[in-house]
Residue frames as a rotation matrix with the C-alpha (Angstrom) as fourth column:
MET 1
-0.204 0.874 -0.442 35.09
0.630 0.463 0.623 -2.77
0.749 -0.151 -0.645 -83.16
SER 2
-0.184 0.236 0.954 33.16
-0.449 -0.884 0.132 -0.30
0.874 -0.404 0.269 -81.01
ARG 3
-0.944 -0.131 0.303 32.62
-0.328 0.272 -0.905 -0.70
0.036 -0.953 -0.300 -77.28
ALA 4
-0.113 0.984 0.137 28.86
-0.893 -0.040 -0.449 -0.96
-0.436 -0.173 0.883 -77.87
SER 5
0.410 0.196 -0.891 29.33
-0.733 0.652 -0.194 -3.76
0.543 0.732 0.411 -80.39
ALA 6
-0.581 -0.682 -0.444 31.74
-0.226 0.659 -0.717 -5.66
0.782 -0.317 -0.537 -78.08
ALA 7
-0.817 0.329 0.474 29.34
-0.515 -0.046 -0.856 -5.20
-0.259 -0.943 0.207 -75.13
SER 8
0.214 0.957 -0.197 26.38
-0.956 0.163 -0.245 -6.46
-0.202 0.241 0.949 -77.13
ARG 9
0.161 -0.229 -0.960 28.29
-0.488 0.827 -0.279 -9.53
0.858 0.513 0.021 -78.31
LEU 10
-0.869 -0.494 -0.019 29.38
-0.196 0.381 -0.903 -10.25
0.453 -0.782 -0.428 -74.74
LEU 11
-0.467 0.795 0.387 25.77
-0.770 -0.151 -0.620 -9.85
-0.434 -0.588 0.683 -73.59
LEU 12
0.428 0.605 -0.671 24.53
-0.868 0.481 -0.119 -12.22
0.251 0.634 0.732 -76.31
ALA 13
-0.262 -0.644 -0.719 27.20
-0.308 0.761 -0.570 -14.76
0.915 0.072 -0.398 -75.39
GLY 14
-0.935 -0.061 0.350 26.22
-0.354 0.102 -0.930 -14.57
0.021 -0.993 -0.117 -71.73
LEU 15
-0.047 0.993 0.111 22.53
-0.920 0.001 -0.392 -15.01
-0.389 -0.120 0.913 -72.55
ALA 16
0.315 0.070 -0.946 23.32
-0.666 0.727 -0.168 -18.04
0.676 0.683 0.276 -74.77
ALA 17
-0.663 -0.643 -0.383 25.38
-0.152 0.617 -0.772 -19.63
0.733 -0.454 -0.507 -72.00
ALA 18
-0.773 0.443 0.454 22.64
-0.541 -0.088 -0.836 -18.96
-0.330 -0.892 0.308 -69.39
ALA 19
0.231 0.905 -0.358 19.95
-0.971 0.195 -0.136 -20.36
-0.053 0.379 0.924 -71.66
THR 20
-0.001 -0.304 -0.953 21.98
-0.386 0.879 -0.280 -23.55
0.923 0.367 -0.118 -72.19
GLY 21
-0.923 -0.373 0.096 22.48
-0.207 0.273 -0.939 -23.84
0.324 -0.887 -0.329 -68.46
CYS 22
-0.354 0.874 0.333 18.73
-0.821 -0.119 -0.558 -23.55
-0.448 -0.471 0.760 -67.90
TRP 23
0.350 0.475 -0.808 18.07
-0.835 0.549 -0.039 -26.18
0.425 0.688 0.589 -70.54
GLU 24
-0.498 -0.621 -0.606 20.45
-0.222 0.766 -0.603 -28.55
0.838 -0.166 -0.519 -68.78
GLN 25
-0.923 0.100 0.372 18.45
-0.374 -0.004 -0.928 -28.09
-0.091 -0.995 0.041 -65.58
LEU 26
-0.077 0.975 -0.210 15.10
-0.979 -0.034 0.201 -29.08
0.189 0.221 0.957 -67.09
ASP 27
-0.987 -0.142 -0.076 13.72
-0.128 0.977 -0.168 -32.37
0.098 -0.156 -0.983 -65.85
GLY 28
-0.334 0.943 -0.006 10.19
-0.900 -0.317 0.300 -33.28
0.281 0.105 0.954 -66.64
GLY 29
0.073 0.354 0.932 9.99
-0.675 0.706 -0.215 -36.68
-0.734 -0.614 0.291 -64.96
ASP 30
0.375 0.091 0.923 9.07
0.398 0.883 -0.248 -39.16
-0.837 0.461 0.295 -67.72
TRP 31
0.945 -0.072 0.320 9.99
0.273 -0.370 -0.888 -36.65
0.182 0.926 -0.330 -70.42
PHE 32
0.273 -0.930 -0.247 13.72
0.678 0.004 0.735 -36.17
-0.682 -0.368 0.632 -70.90
PRO 33
0.841 0.085 -0.535 15.17
-0.193 -0.875 -0.443 -32.93
-0.506 0.476 -0.720 -72.40
GLN 34
0.089 -0.913 -0.398 18.55
-0.976 -0.159 0.145 -34.40
-0.196 0.376 -0.906 -73.33
MET 35
0.541 0.124 -0.832 19.37
-0.493 0.848 -0.194 -37.65
0.682 0.514 0.520 -75.07
LYS 36
-0.488 -0.835 -0.254 22.02
-0.216 0.397 -0.892 -38.34
0.846 -0.381 -0.374 -72.44
ARG 37
-0.745 0.268 0.611 19.26
-0.653 -0.106 -0.749 -38.29
-0.136 -0.958 0.254 -69.76
GLN 38
0.115 0.862 -0.494 16.93
-0.866 0.331 0.375 -40.82
0.487 0.385 0.784 -71.39
PRO 39
0.358 0.060 0.932 16.08
-0.684 0.696 0.218 -44.08
-0.636 -0.715 0.291 -69.61
ALA 40
0.135 -0.371 -0.919 18.05
-0.821 0.477 -0.313 -47.02
0.554 0.797 -0.241 -70.94
VAL 41
0.882 0.070 0.465 18.40
-0.314 0.823 0.473 -50.70
-0.350 -0.564 0.748 -70.07
GLN 42
0.021 -0.973 -0.229 21.99
-0.989 -0.053 0.135 -51.88
-0.143 0.224 -0.964 -70.07
ALA 43
0.059 -0.094 -0.994 23.19
-0.486 0.867 -0.111 -55.29
0.872 0.489 0.005 -71.20
PHE 44
-0.457 -0.200 -0.867 22.54
0.413 0.815 -0.406 -57.99
0.788 -0.543 -0.290 -68.62
GLU 45
-0.889 0.171 0.425 20.53
-0.430 -0.632 -0.644 -55.59
0.159 -0.756 0.636 -66.45
ALA 46
-0.676 0.716 -0.173 17.52
0.737 0.663 -0.133 -57.07
0.020 -0.217 -0.976 -64.66
VAL 47
-0.753 0.507 0.419 14.22
-0.303 -0.833 0.463 -55.25
0.584 0.222 0.781 -65.02
GLU 48
-0.804 0.532 0.265 11.18
-0.218 0.150 -0.964 -55.08
-0.553 -0.833 -0.005 -62.73
THR 49
-0.667 0.636 -0.387 8.13
-0.343 0.199 0.918 -56.96
0.661 0.745 0.086 -63.98
ALA 50
-0.121 0.707 0.697 4.83
-0.909 0.202 -0.364 -58.20
-0.398 -0.678 0.618 -62.63
VAL 51
-0.688 -0.290 -0.666 4.93
-0.569 0.785 0.246 -61.94
0.451 0.548 -0.704 -62.99
GLU 52
0.492 0.863 0.116 2.12
-0.790 0.387 0.476 -64.46
0.366 -0.326 0.872 -62.48
VAL 53
-0.526 -0.821 0.222 3.43
-0.822 0.424 -0.381 -67.02
0.219 -0.383 -0.898 -60.02
ASN 54
-0.836 0.240 0.493 0.57
0.017 0.910 -0.414 -69.50
-0.548 -0.338 -0.765 -59.73
PRO 55
-0.767 0.545 0.338 -2.49
0.550 0.287 0.784 -70.65
0.330 0.788 -0.520 -61.63
GLY 56
0.058 0.837 -0.545 -4.78
0.964 -0.190 -0.188 -68.69
-0.261 -0.514 -0.817 -59.27
GLY 57
0.492 0.137 0.860 -3.47
0.615 -0.754 -0.232 -65.45
0.616 0.643 -0.455 -60.77
GLU 58
0.824 -0.246 -0.510 -1.47
0.333 -0.518 0.788 -64.18
-0.458 -0.819 -0.345 -57.84
THR 59
0.630 -0.637 0.444 1.32
0.341 -0.287 -0.895 -61.84
0.698 0.715 0.036 -59.00
LEU 60
0.333 -0.648 -0.684 4.57
0.838 -0.129 0.530 -60.82
-0.432 -0.750 0.500 -57.42
GLN 61
0.965 0.048 0.257 5.15
0.172 -0.858 -0.485 -57.12
0.197 0.512 -0.836 -58.19
GLY 62
0.671 -0.734 0.104 8.67
-0.741 -0.662 0.110 -55.79
-0.012 -0.151 -0.988 -58.66
ARG 63
0.672 -0.466 0.575 10.26
0.183 0.857 0.481 -59.15
-0.717 -0.218 0.662 -59.24
LEU 64
0.126 -0.719 -0.683 13.60
-0.799 -0.482 0.359 -58.87
-0.587 0.501 -0.636 -61.02
GLU 65
0.682 0.093 0.726 13.93
0.293 0.874 -0.387 -60.89
-0.670 0.476 0.569 -64.20
PRO 66
-0.529 -0.845 -0.077 16.70
0.152 -0.184 0.971 -61.03
-0.835 0.502 0.225 -66.78
LEU 67
0.040 0.514 -0.857 15.73
-0.816 -0.478 -0.325 -59.69
-0.576 0.712 0.401 -70.20
ALA 68
0.076 0.072 0.995 14.60
0.402 0.911 -0.096 -62.40
-0.913 0.407 0.040 -72.60
PRO 69
-0.920 -0.376 -0.113 15.37
0.043 -0.384 0.923 -61.94
-0.390 0.844 0.369 -76.34
PRO 70
-0.263 0.868 -0.422 12.44
-0.821 -0.431 -0.374 -60.85
-0.506 0.248 0.826 -78.51
GLU 71
0.384 0.510 0.770 10.25
-0.017 0.838 -0.546 -63.47
-0.923 0.197 0.331 -80.17
GLY 72
0.978 0.029 0.206 11.82
0.196 0.205 -0.959 -64.77
-0.070 0.978 0.194 -83.36
ALA 73
0.522 -0.851 -0.047 15.37
-0.849 -0.524 0.061 -63.77
-0.076 0.008 -0.997 -82.39
ILE 74
0.425 -0.493 -0.759 18.21
-0.180 0.776 -0.605 -66.12
0.887 0.394 0.241 -83.30
PRO 75
0.983 -0.024 -0.183 19.37
0.182 0.289 0.940 -67.96
0.031 -0.957 0.289 -80.14
VAL 76
0.345 -0.907 0.240 22.71
-0.719 -0.420 -0.554 -66.92
0.604 0.018 -0.797 -78.70
ALA 77
0.123 -0.391 -0.912 24.97
0.290 0.893 -0.344 -69.56
0.949 -0.222 0.223 -77.28
GLY 78
-0.799 -0.487 -0.353 24.88
0.443 -0.080 -0.893 -69.53
0.406 -0.870 0.279 -73.47
TRP 79
-0.562 0.656 0.504 21.50
-0.688 -0.709 0.156 -67.71
0.459 -0.259 0.850 -73.12
GLU 80
-0.891 0.333 -0.310 19.23
0.441 0.799 -0.408 -69.30
0.112 -0.500 -0.859 -70.53
PRO 81
-0.083 0.924 0.373 15.48
0.266 -0.340 0.902 -68.79
0.961 0.174 -0.217 -70.19
PRO 82
-0.439 -0.053 0.897 14.41
-0.719 -0.579 -0.385 -66.91
0.539 -0.814 0.216 -67.06
VAL 83
-0.013 0.417 -0.909 13.73
0.428 0.824 0.371 -69.24
0.903 -0.384 -0.190 -64.13
SER 84
0.517 0.310 0.798 12.47
-0.466 -0.679 0.566 -68.05
0.717 -0.665 -0.207 -60.80
ASN 85
-0.639 -0.643 -0.422 14.39
0.125 0.454 -0.882 -68.54
0.759 -0.616 -0.209 -57.60
VAL 86
-0.640 0.520 0.566 11.14
-0.769 -0.432 -0.471 -67.78
0.000 -0.737 0.676 -55.75
VAL 87
0.481 0.877 0.009 8.90
-0.865 0.476 -0.159 -70.51
-0.144 0.069 0.987 -57.10
ASP 88
-0.313 -0.675 0.668 10.35
-0.568 0.697 0.438 -73.98
-0.761 -0.242 -0.602 -56.37
ALA 89
0.426 0.532 0.731 8.03
0.241 0.712 -0.659 -75.68
-0.872 0.458 0.175 -58.94
GLU 90
0.919 -0.136 -0.369 9.67
-0.391 -0.416 -0.821 -73.68
-0.042 0.899 -0.436 -61.74
ALA 91
-0.030 -0.998 0.048 13.13
-0.998 0.033 0.055 -74.83
-0.057 -0.046 -0.997 -60.68
ASP 92
-0.158 -0.038 0.987 12.08
-0.416 0.909 -0.032 -78.44
-0.896 -0.415 -0.160 -60.09
VAL 93
0.838 0.478 0.263 11.00
0.027 0.445 -0.895 -78.93
-0.545 0.757 0.360 -63.73
LEU 94
0.443 -0.747 -0.495 14.55
-0.895 -0.333 -0.299 -78.19
0.058 0.575 -0.816 -64.97
GLN 95
0.977 -0.161 0.139 16.21
0.156 0.987 0.047 -81.39
-0.145 -0.024 0.989 -66.05
ASN 96
0.273 -0.954 -0.120 19.96
-0.385 -0.222 0.896 -81.81
-0.882 -0.199 -0.428 -65.74
PRO 97
0.917 0.140 -0.372 21.23
-0.394 0.187 -0.900 -82.07
-0.057 0.972 0.227 -69.35
VAL 98
0.118 -0.978 -0.172 24.79
-0.869 -0.018 -0.494 -83.05
0.480 0.208 -0.852 -68.36
GLU 99
0.728 0.071 -0.682 25.77
0.089 0.976 0.197 -86.66
0.679 -0.205 0.705 -67.72
ALA 100
0.777 -0.407 0.480 27.69
-0.601 -0.251 0.759 -87.18
-0.189 -0.878 -0.440 -64.50
ASP 101
0.799 -0.576 -0.173 30.83
0.370 0.698 -0.613 -88.59
0.474 0.426 0.771 -66.24
LEU 102
0.241 -0.792 -0.561 34.40
0.941 0.050 0.334 -88.15
-0.237 -0.608 0.757 -65.14
ARG 103
-0.545 -0.416 0.728 34.81
0.656 -0.753 0.061 -84.97
0.522 0.511 0.683 -67.18
SER 104
0.233 0.775 0.587 31.78
0.061 -0.614 0.787 -83.41
0.971 -0.148 -0.190 -65.58
LEU 105
0.852 0.093 -0.515 32.77
0.486 0.224 0.844 -84.49
0.194 -0.970 0.146 -62.03
GLU 106
-0.122 -0.973 -0.196 36.32
0.988 -0.137 0.066 -83.18
-0.091 -0.186 0.978 -62.42
ASN 107
-0.567 -0.021 0.823 35.15
0.332 -0.921 0.205 -79.84
0.753 0.390 0.529 -63.75
GLY 108
0.539 0.826 0.166 32.45
0.088 -0.251 0.964 -79.73
0.838 -0.505 -0.208 -61.07
ARG 109
0.539 -0.411 -0.735 35.08
0.842 0.243 0.482 -80.38
-0.019 -0.879 0.477 -58.39
GLN 110
-0.557 -0.800 0.223 37.25
0.813 -0.581 -0.052 -77.54
0.171 0.153 0.973 -59.70
GLN 111
-0.328 0.518 0.790 34.32
0.052 -0.825 0.563 -75.11
0.943 0.225 0.243 -59.83
TYR 112
0.721 0.574 -0.387 33.04
0.357 0.171 0.918 -76.26
0.593 -0.801 -0.082 -56.42
THR 113
0.093 -0.789 -0.608 36.48
0.996 0.067 0.065 -75.67
-0.011 -0.611 0.792 -54.91
ILE 114
-0.760 -0.398 0.514 36.53
0.481 -0.876 0.033 -72.10
0.438 0.272 0.857 -56.25
PHE 115
-0.477 0.665 0.574 32.95
-0.325 -0.741 0.588 -71.00
0.817 0.094 0.569 -55.60
CYS 116
0.482 0.866 -0.131 31.35
-0.261 0.285 0.922 -73.32
0.836 -0.411 0.364 -53.00
GLN 117
0.124 -0.484 -0.866 34.06
0.659 0.693 -0.293 -74.74
0.742 -0.534 0.405 -50.71
PRO 118
-0.748 -0.480 0.459 34.60
-0.020 -0.675 -0.738 -71.54
0.664 -0.561 0.495 -48.68
CYS 119
-0.251 0.739 0.625 31.11
-0.943 -0.334 0.016 -71.90
0.221 -0.585 0.780 -47.25
HIS 120
0.676 0.723 -0.140 30.02
-0.695 0.690 0.203 -75.47
0.244 -0.040 0.969 -47.77
GLY 121
0.282 -0.662 0.694 33.40
-0.621 0.426 0.658 -77.13
-0.732 -0.616 -0.291 -47.05
ALA 122
-0.570 -0.636 -0.521 35.56
-0.808 0.317 0.496 -79.53
-0.150 0.704 -0.694 -49.01
THR 123
-0.973 0.223 0.061 33.18
0.227 0.971 0.080 -82.47
-0.041 0.091 -0.995 -48.37
GLY 124
-0.487 0.840 0.237 29.98
-0.044 -0.295 0.955 -80.43
0.872 0.455 0.181 -48.50
ALA 125
-0.284 0.353 -0.891 29.33
0.860 0.505 -0.074 -80.75
0.424 -0.788 -0.447 -44.77
GLY 126
0.659 0.563 0.499 28.68
0.357 -0.818 0.451 -77.00
0.662 -0.119 -0.740 -44.31
ASP 127
0.777 -0.435 -0.454 31.93
0.459 -0.101 0.883 -76.53
-0.430 -0.895 0.121 -42.43
GLY 128
0.403 -0.623 0.671 33.94
0.674 -0.293 -0.678 -74.29
0.619 0.725 0.302 -44.83
PRO 129
-0.538 -0.779 -0.323 36.38
0.792 -0.336 -0.510 -71.76
0.289 -0.530 0.798 -43.41
VAL 130
-0.875 0.235 0.423 33.74
-0.265 -0.964 -0.015 -68.98
0.404 -0.125 0.906 -43.36
ALA 131
0.027 0.945 -0.325 30.84
-0.052 0.326 0.944 -71.17
0.998 -0.009 0.058 -42.24
GLY 132
-0.572 -0.173 0.802 29.74
-0.741 -0.310 -0.596 -70.80
0.352 -0.935 0.049 -38.64
PRO 133
-0.836 0.290 0.467 27.61
-0.158 0.687 -0.710 -72.85
-0.526 -0.667 -0.528 -36.26
PRO 134
0.726 0.077 0.683 26.16
-0.594 0.570 0.568 -75.43
-0.345 -0.818 0.459 -36.24
TYR 135
0.943 -0.292 0.158 28.69
0.331 0.862 -0.384 -77.07
-0.024 0.415 0.910 -38.58
GLY 136
0.188 -0.918 0.348 31.69
0.628 -0.160 -0.762 -74.70
0.755 0.362 0.546 -38.80
LYS 137
0.104 -0.292 -0.951 33.59
0.931 -0.307 0.196 -72.17
-0.349 -0.906 0.240 -36.71
GLY 138
-0.739 -0.456 0.496 33.50
0.634 -0.719 0.285 -69.15
0.226 0.525 0.821 -39.02
PRO 139
-0.915 0.300 -0.270 31.32
-0.123 -0.843 -0.523 -66.00
-0.385 -0.446 0.808 -39.03
LEU 140
-0.521 0.752 -0.404 28.49
-0.742 -0.165 0.649 -67.11
0.421 0.638 0.644 -41.38
VAL 141
-0.640 0.360 0.679 25.87
-0.455 0.535 -0.712 -68.90
-0.620 -0.764 -0.178 -39.21
GLY 142
0.156 0.898 0.412 23.68
-0.240 0.439 -0.866 -71.61
-0.958 0.036 0.284 -40.69
VAL 143
-0.339 -0.315 -0.887 25.44
-0.939 0.049 0.341 -72.66
-0.064 0.948 -0.312 -43.92
LEU 144
0.621 0.692 0.368 23.52
-0.669 0.713 -0.210 -75.69
-0.408 -0.115 0.906 -45.07
PRO 145
-0.368 -0.770 0.522 25.34
-0.354 0.635 0.687 -78.96
-0.860 0.069 -0.506 -45.67
LEU 146
0.161 0.359 -0.919 25.25
-0.987 0.048 -0.154 -80.45
-0.011 0.932 0.362 -49.18
SER 147
-0.104 -0.208 -0.973 26.22
-0.290 0.942 -0.170 -83.95
0.951 0.264 -0.158 -48.00
GLY 148
-0.962 -0.272 0.003 25.92
-0.096 0.329 -0.940 -86.20
0.254 -0.905 -0.342 -44.99
PRO 149
-0.600 0.755 -0.263 22.83
0.800 0.561 -0.214 -87.00
-0.014 -0.338 -0.941 -42.91
SER 150
-0.011 0.589 -0.808 21.67
0.463 -0.713 -0.526 -83.34
-0.886 -0.380 -0.265 -42.78
SER 151
-0.859 -0.442 0.259 22.15
0.393 -0.245 0.886 -82.76
-0.329 0.863 0.384 -46.53
ILE 152
-0.090 0.794 -0.601 19.76
-0.361 -0.589 -0.723 -80.26
-0.928 0.152 0.340 -48.09
ALA 153
-0.571 -0.175 -0.802 20.66
-0.819 0.055 0.571 -81.84
-0.056 0.983 -0.175 -51.47
LYS 154
-0.956 0.229 0.186 18.80
0.205 0.969 -0.139 -85.04
-0.212 -0.095 -0.973 -50.44
VAL 155
-0.159 0.982 -0.102 15.47
0.680 0.034 -0.732 -83.25
-0.716 -0.186 -0.673 -50.54
ARG 156
0.213 0.168 -0.962 16.11
-0.388 -0.889 -0.241 -80.90
-0.897 0.425 -0.124 -53.47
SER 157
0.833 0.148 0.532 16.02
0.394 0.515 -0.761 -81.51
-0.387 0.844 0.371 -57.25
ASP 158
-0.201 -0.916 0.346 18.92
0.932 -0.071 0.355 -80.94
-0.301 0.395 0.868 -59.61
GLY 159
-0.017 0.262 0.965 17.01
0.674 -0.710 0.204 -77.96
0.738 0.654 -0.165 -61.03
HIS 160
0.935 0.352 -0.041 16.56
0.252 -0.582 0.773 -76.45
0.248 -0.734 -0.633 -57.58
ILE 161
0.410 -0.862 -0.297 20.28
0.577 -0.006 0.816 -76.70
-0.706 -0.506 0.495 -56.82
TYR 162
-0.306 -0.486 0.819 21.12
0.949 -0.225 0.221 -75.29
0.077 0.845 0.530 -60.25
VAL 163
0.354 0.538 0.765 18.77
0.473 -0.809 0.350 -72.31
0.807 0.238 -0.540 -59.82
THR 164
0.931 -0.061 -0.361 20.11
0.321 -0.336 0.885 -71.68
-0.175 -0.940 -0.293 -56.34
ILE 165
-0.063 -0.996 0.057 23.62
0.815 -0.018 0.579 -71.51
-0.576 0.083 0.813 -57.74
ARG 166
-0.293 -0.038 0.955 22.46
0.863 -0.440 0.247 -69.24
0.411 0.897 0.162 -60.53
HIS 167
0.247 0.560 0.791 20.36
0.182 -0.828 0.530 -66.76
0.952 0.013 -0.307 -58.51
GLY 168
-0.867 -0.452 0.211 21.40
-0.156 -0.155 -0.975 -67.35
0.473 -0.879 0.064 -54.91
ARG 169
0.213 0.924 -0.319 18.95
0.313 0.244 0.918 -67.88
0.925 -0.295 -0.237 -52.05
ARG 170
0.885 0.194 -0.424 18.58
0.464 -0.270 0.844 -66.00
0.049 -0.943 -0.328 -48.80
ARG 171
0.656 -0.686 -0.313 22.16
-0.324 -0.631 0.705 -65.06
-0.681 -0.361 -0.637 -47.77
MET 172
-0.038 -0.702 0.711 23.81
0.593 0.557 0.582 -67.15
-0.805 0.443 0.395 -50.48
PRO 173
-0.166 -0.064 -0.984 24.92
-0.538 -0.831 0.145 -64.92
-0.827 0.553 0.103 -53.41
GLY 174
0.874 0.457 0.164 24.01
-0.054 0.428 -0.902 -65.70
-0.483 0.780 0.398 -56.99
TYR 175
-0.242 -0.964 0.110 26.68
-0.062 0.129 0.990 -67.03
-0.968 0.232 -0.091 -59.32
ALA 176
0.803 0.591 0.073 25.24
0.074 0.023 -0.997 -66.13
-0.591 0.806 -0.025 -62.73
ARG 177
0.399 -0.737 -0.546 28.81
-0.893 -0.447 -0.049 -65.46
-0.208 0.507 -0.836 -63.86
ILE 178
-0.510 -0.496 0.703 29.50
-0.311 0.868 0.388 -69.20
-0.802 -0.021 -0.597 -63.78
PRO 179
-0.630 0.279 -0.725 28.68
-0.744 0.049 0.666 -70.58
0.221 0.959 0.177 -67.23
ALA 180
0.349 0.929 0.125 25.58
-0.934 0.336 0.119 -72.79
0.069 -0.158 0.985 -67.40
ARG 181
0.501 -0.202 -0.841 27.54
-0.170 0.930 -0.325 -75.97
0.848 0.306 0.432 -68.22
ASP 182
-0.620 -0.784 -0.035 29.82
-0.069 0.098 -0.993 -75.43
0.781 -0.613 -0.115 -65.21
ARG 183
-0.374 0.561 0.739 26.83
-0.925 -0.285 -0.251 -74.94
0.070 -0.777 0.625 -62.97
TRP 184
0.707 0.624 -0.333 25.41
-0.627 0.771 0.112 -78.31
0.327 0.130 0.936 -64.06
ASP 185
0.073 -0.765 -0.640 28.84
0.048 0.643 -0.764 -79.84
0.996 0.025 0.084 -63.41
ILE 186
-0.735 -0.250 0.630 28.70
-0.553 -0.318 -0.770 -78.43
0.393 -0.914 0.095 -59.88
VAL 187
0.252 0.901 0.352 25.28
-0.968 0.236 0.089 -80.01
-0.003 -0.363 0.932 -59.41
ASN 188
0.664 -0.046 -0.747 26.72
-0.204 0.949 -0.240 -83.34
0.719 0.312 0.621 -60.52
TYR 189
-0.429 -0.889 -0.159 29.62
-0.001 0.176 -0.984 -82.94
0.903 -0.422 -0.076 -58.11
VAL 190
-0.469 0.350 0.811 27.28
-0.873 -0.326 -0.364 -82.06
0.137 -0.878 0.458 -55.24
ARG 191
0.688 0.708 -0.161 25.33
-0.691 0.706 0.156 -85.27
0.224 0.004 0.975 -55.98
TYR 192
0.282 -0.691 -0.665 28.63
0.061 0.705 -0.707 -87.15
0.957 0.159 0.241 -55.93
LEU 193
-0.717 -0.544 0.436 29.60
-0.364 -0.242 -0.899 -85.64
0.595 -0.804 -0.024 -52.54
ASP 194
-0.028 0.811 0.584 26.13
-0.999 -0.049 0.021 -86.43
0.046 -0.582 0.812 -51.18
ARG 195
0.762 0.275 -0.586 26.38
-0.341 0.940 -0.002 -90.08
0.550 0.202 0.810 -52.21
LYS 196
-0.138 -0.896 -0.423 29.77
0.177 0.398 -0.900 -90.28
0.974 -0.199 0.104 -50.45
GLU 197
0.713 0.529 -0.460 28.08
0.531 0.020 0.847 -89.10
0.457 -0.848 -0.267 -47.19
ALA 198
0.860 -0.339 0.382 30.68
-0.428 -0.886 0.177 -86.37
0.279 -0.316 -0.907 -46.65
ARG 199
0.643 -0.739 0.202 33.66
0.379 0.536 0.754 -88.73
-0.665 -0.408 0.625 -46.48
PRO 200
0.239 -0.603 -0.762 36.81
-0.666 -0.672 0.323 -87.24
-0.707 0.430 -0.562 -48.07
């Protein structure tokens, strides 16, 4: 092979590599040059939507909603319809489908101990190990009690408590990873604690 032929091949290889590098750098905003750069929605990812929140037509832009299955899709066990944690009326219409029997209360107690007790306390008095004033001595100020005379559960519906567990509210994190049935069991257990007026 001659030197001219080797040099031309090397030049062509260099040009091909440079052209590919330039192609990789292209970014046209909405248009994507490479399949690996295309927009995609991942499983369980929330998307921004404009949602009407009252009959007057007011909308809340940029609200995050879970993806609903397309119309006509076969229901998947465990899927829940989107419910707002912003509009109390949407949460209040949810009816508790789980009877507060011993099985539900025992499972609710176990789930409550794992997920709720660190903040709300063993009796729901808002005095868990991480809860601060006015009820506890920890770092998180203003954890609301779920039982006793100051119970927030007394003035909230089962649906509201359920949606609060699911999505969180203010500083409380959402617990969407808790299965729906277990969340309803927690609601039943919170009602049980509230009726006991925070006595162990």
